[in-house]
C-alpha positions as CSV (number, residue, x, y, z in Angstrom):
1,X,108.4,176.0,282.4
2,X,111.2,173.2,282.2
3,X,110.1,169.9,280.8
4,X,111.9,166.5,281.7
5,X,110.2,163.1,280.7
6,X,111.0,159.5,282.4
7,X,110.8,156.7,280.0
8,X,111.3,152.9,280.2
9,X,109.7,149.6,280.1
10,X,107.1,148.4,282.8
11,X,108.4,147.9,286.0
12,X,111.7,149.3,285.4
13,X,111.4,152.0,288.1
14,X,109.9,154.9,286.4
15,X,107.6,155.6,289.3
16,X,110.2,155.9,291.8
17,X,112.2,158.2,289.5
18,X,109.3,160.4,288.9
19,X,108.3,160.5,292.4
20,X,111.9,161.7,293.4
21,X,112.1,164.2,290.7
22,X,108.5,165.6,291.7
23,X,109.3,165.7,295.6
24,X,112.8,167.4,295.0
25,X,111.7,170.0,292.1
26,X,109.0,171.1,294.2
27,X,111.5,172.8,296.3
28,X,112.4,174.9,293.4
29,X,109.1,175.9,292.2
30,X,105.6,174.2,291.2
31,X,105.7,171.0,289.5
32,X,102.8,169.3,287.1
33,X,103.0,165.8,285.9
34,X,101.8,164.0,282.8
35,X,101.5,160.1,282.6
36,X,101.0,158.2,279.7
37,X,98.3,155.5,280.6
38,X,98.5,152.8,277.7
39,X,95.6,150.8,277.0
40,X,93.4,152.3,279.5
41,X,89.9,154.2,278.5
42,X,88.3,156.8,280.2
43,X,84.8,156.1,279.0
44,X,83.5,152.6,279.9
45,X,79.6,152.9,280.0
46,X,79.1,152.8,283.8
47,X,81.1,155.9,284.4
48,X,79.5,159.4,284.2
49,X,82.4,160.8,282.4
50,X,82.2,158.4,279.7
51,X,78.6,158.8,279.2
52,X,79.3,162.7,278.8
53,X,81.8,161.8,276.0
54,X,79.5,159.2,274.2
55,X,76.9,162.1,274.2
56,X,79.2,164.1,272.2
57,X,81.2,166.4,274.9
58,X,84.5,167.4,273.5
59,X,85.9,168.6,277.0
60,X,85.0,167.5,280.5
61,X,85.7,169.2,283.9
62,X,85.2,167.6,286.9
63,X,85.3,169.3,290.4
64,X,85.4,167.3,293.4
65,X,85.7,167.7,297.4
66,X,83.9,170.1,299.7
67,X,84.4,173.6,300.7
68,X,85.8,172.6,303.8
69,X,88.5,170.0,302.6
70,X,89.1,172.0,299.5
71,X,88.3,171.0,295.8
72,X,90.1,169.4,292.9
73,X,89.3,170.1,289.2
74,X,90.3,167.5,286.7
75,X,90.2,168.2,283.1
76,X,89.6,165.7,280.2
77,X,89.5,166.5,276.3
78,X,88.6,164.0,273.6
79,X,91.7,164.8,271.4
80,X,94.2,166.0,273.9
81,X,97.8,165.1,272.9
82,X,101.1,165.6,274.6
83,X,101.7,169.0,273.1
84,X,98.3,170.1,274.4
85,X,98.8,168.8,277.9
86,X,102.1,170.2,278.1
87,X,100.8,173.6,277.0
88,X,98.0,173.2,279.5
89,X,100.3,173.0,282.4
90,X,102.3,175.9,280.9
91,X,99.3,178.1,281.0
92,X,99.0,177.5,284.5
93,X,102.1,179.4,285.0
94,X,103.9,176.0,286.6
95,X,107.7,175.8,286.6
96,X,108.3,172.1,286.0
97,X,106.6,169.4,284.0
98,X,107.4,165.8,284.6
99,X,106.3,163.5,281.9
100,X,106.2,159.6,282.6
101,X,106.2,157.7,279.1
102,X,105.8,159.1,275.7
103,X,109.0,157.2,274.5
104,X,108.6,158.6,270.8
105,X,108.4,162.1,271.8
106,X,111.4,164.7,271.4
107,X,111.3,165.6,275.0
108,X,114.6,165.5,277.1
109,X,114.5,162.0,278.4
110,X,115.9,160.1,281.3
111,X,115.8,156.5,280.6
112,X,115.3,153.5,283.1
113,X,116.2,150.2,282.4
114,X,117.4,148.3,279.0
115,X,115.1,150.5,276.8
116,X,117.2,151.1,273.7
117,X,117.4,153.9,271.2
118,X,115.2,157.0,271.7
119,X,116.0,160.6,270.8
120,X,117.3,163.4,273.1
121,X,118.2,160.9,276.0
122,X,120.0,163.0,278.5
123,X,120.5,160.2,281.2
124,X,120.2,156.4,281.6
125,X,119.7,154.6,284.7
126,X,119.6,151.0,285.7
127,X,116.3,149.2,286.4
128,X,115.1,149.9,290.0
129,X,118.2,151.8,290.7
130,X,118.2,153.3,294.6
131,X,117.3,156.9,294.3
132,X,119.7,158.1,296.9
133,X,120.2,161.8,297.5
134,X,123.3,162.3,295.4
135,X,121.6,160.7,292.2
136,X,118.3,162.5,292.6
137,X,120.4,166.0,293.0
138,X,122.1,165.0,289.6
139,X,118.5,164.4,287.9
140,X,117.1,167.6,289.4
141,X,120.0,169.4,288.1
142,X,119.4,168.0,284.6
143,X,115.8,169.0,284.9
144,X,116.8,172.5,286.1
145,X,119.1,172.9,283.2
146,X,116.4,172.2,280.3
147,X,115.4,175.1,278.0
148,X,112.3,176.8,279.1
149,X,108.9,176.4,277.4
150,X,106.7,179.3,277.2
151,X,103.0,179.7,276.1
152,X,101.3,183.3,275.7
153,X,99.3,182.8,278.7
154,X,102.1,181.7,280.8
155,X,104.1,184.9,279.7
156,X,101.1,187.1,280.8
157,X,100.7,185.2,284.2
158,X,104.6,186.0,284.6
159,X,104.1,189.8,283.8
160,X,100.9,189.9,286.2
161,X,103.5,188.6,289.0
162,X,105.8,191.6,288.5
163,X,105.4,194.1,291.5
164,X,105.4,196.8,289.0
165,X,102.0,196.0,287.7
166,X,100.4,197.9,290.2
167,X,101.3,200.8,288.1
168,X,100.1,199.4,284.8
169,X,96.9,200.5,282.9
170,X,97.4,198.1,280.1
171,X,98.7,194.8,279.0
172,X,99.5,194.2,275.3
173,X,100.7,191.2,273.5
174,X,101.9,190.2,270.0
175,X,101.8,186.8,268.4
176,X,103.6,186.1,265.2
177,X,102.2,182.7,263.6
178,X,103.3,181.0,260.4
179,X,101.3,182.5,257.6
180,X,100.3,179.6,255.3
181,X,99.1,181.4,252.1
182,X,100.9,184.6,250.4
183,X,99.5,185.2,247.0
184,X,99.4,182.0,245.3
185,X,102.0,180.4,247.2
186,X,101.3,177.9,250.1
187,X,104.0,177.4,253.1
188,X,103.5,174.2,255.0
189,X,106.2,175.0,257.6
190,X,109.2,177.4,258.7
191,X,112.3,176.3,260.3
192,X,114.2,178.6,262.7
193,X,117.7,178.5,263.9
194,X,119.2,180.6,266.6
195,X,123.0,181.6,266.8
196,X,123.5,181.3,270.6
197,X,124.6,182.9,273.0
198,X,124.2,186.1,270.8
199,X,120.6,185.7,269.8
200,X,119.5,185.4,273.6
201,X,121.6,188.5,274.4
202,X,120.0,190.5,271.7
203,X,116.5,189.5,272.7
204,X,117.7,190.5,276.2
205,X,119.1,193.9,275.2
206,X,115.9,194.6,273.3
207,X,114.0,193.9,276.5
208,X,116.1,196.0,278.5
209,X,116.1,198.9,276.3
210,X,112.4,199.0,275.7
211,X,112.1,199.0,279.4
212,X,113.7,202.2,279.8
213,X,111.1,203.9,277.7
214,X,108.7,206.1,279.4
215,X,105.5,204.2,280.7
216,X,107.0,200.7,279.8
217,X,106.9,198.7,283.2
218,X,107.8,195.1,281.8
219,X,108.5,193.4,278.4
220,X,108.8,189.6,278.0
221,X,110.0,188.0,274.6
222,X,109.8,184.3,273.6
223,X,110.9,183.2,269.9
224,X,110.7,179.5,269.1
225,X,113.2,177.5,267.1
226,X,113.1,174.2,265.2
227,X,110.1,173.4,262.9
228,X,106.9,175.2,263.2
229,X,104.1,174.3,261.0
230,X,101.6,176.5,259.2
231,X,99.2,178.4,261.6
232,X,101.3,177.6,264.6
233,X,103.0,180.3,266.9
234,X,106.6,181.7,266.3
235,X,107.0,184.4,268.7
236,X,105.3,186.1,271.6
237,X,105.6,189.5,272.9
238,X,104.1,190.8,276.2
239,X,104.2,194.3,277.5
240,X,102.7,195.9,280.4
241,X,102.7,199.8,280.4
242,X,101.1,202.6,282.5
243,X,99.0,203.9,279.5
244,X,97.9,202.3,275.9
245,X,99.5,205.2,274.1
246,X,103.0,203.8,275.2
247,X,102.0,200.4,274.6
248,X,101.3,200.0,271.0
249,X,104.7,201.9,269.6
250,X,106.7,199.5,272.1
251,X,105.0,196.2,270.5
252,X,105.7,197.6,267.2
253,X,109.1,198.4,267.8
254,X,110.0,195.1,269.6
255,X,108.9,193.0,266.7
256,X,110.9,194.9,264.1
257,X,113.9,195.3,266.3
258,X,113.7,191.1,266.8
259,X,113.7,190.8,262.9
260,X,116.7,193.2,262.4
261,X,118.9,192.6,265.3
262,X,118.5,189.0,266.4
263,X,120.5,186.3,264.7
264,X,117.6,184.0,264.1
265,X,117.5,182.3,260.6
266,X,114.3,181.2,258.9
267,X,114.0,178.4,256.4
268,X,110.9,178.1,254.5
269,X,109.1,175.2,253.0
270,X,106.7,175.9,250.2
271,X,104.8,173.4,247.7
272,X,107.5,173.8,245.2
273,X,110.9,174.6,247.1
274,X,112.6,175.2,250.3
275,X,115.0,178.0,250.9
276,X,116.6,180.3,253.6
277,X,114.7,183.5,253.6
278,X,118.0,185.6,254.2
279,X,119.3,184.4,251.0
280,X,116.4,185.9,249.2
281,X,116.5,189.2,251.0
């Protein structure tokens, strides 16, 4: 899923930019949106949803509509943050997410009006600019060029869409996570750097060579970069195979080859020190 955000002061034209993006990105795939509602609360006492949360619920799912008109499902969670919301959209197998607001995030940003600063700004627009066809096409191109965000659930959904899944008897997954405790040492986080484009080429080669093995129908691999905290996910591998006896050796080979053949470097942060792991090996 590709993610782009639109940020700016109130009344600077964010809504028209978001609408243009959603309308035009929908021609390239499925689109979800996230909007920051500053100062608005879900649970005034007179609303049923608020009563559920006041009673102690952590998640609320509302289903509205009728069988004839179709139904709409809305989910609210007490402690939902931006990363959780993005993962929820990604889990649904969406192709794009357009985020309105969240100025302090690290997402790629289209800035409207005279908002200053901000990280990862990819384009700036004057306030209330006319979203003509050429400008909209430029912004759509920027959104399409963003790196993909994946969750394990999204990769499984992608595997299931492969026509070869009709021959599959098993789907297996591997999730590598940041180990917090190793002996008496505590790791708070890891930082990963990829040497591109060689890292992506290596991952593609591993995928394609594994798919040549007897009974292996599909292989998907996603390795995250940047800072990843203890307990969080690092790498996902999803493999579909005709039989389970072919599946497990392929999963094991995939992770070993990723570690041995892919130019991805790992920096470890412990309570006592920080160091690049390859310098210790």
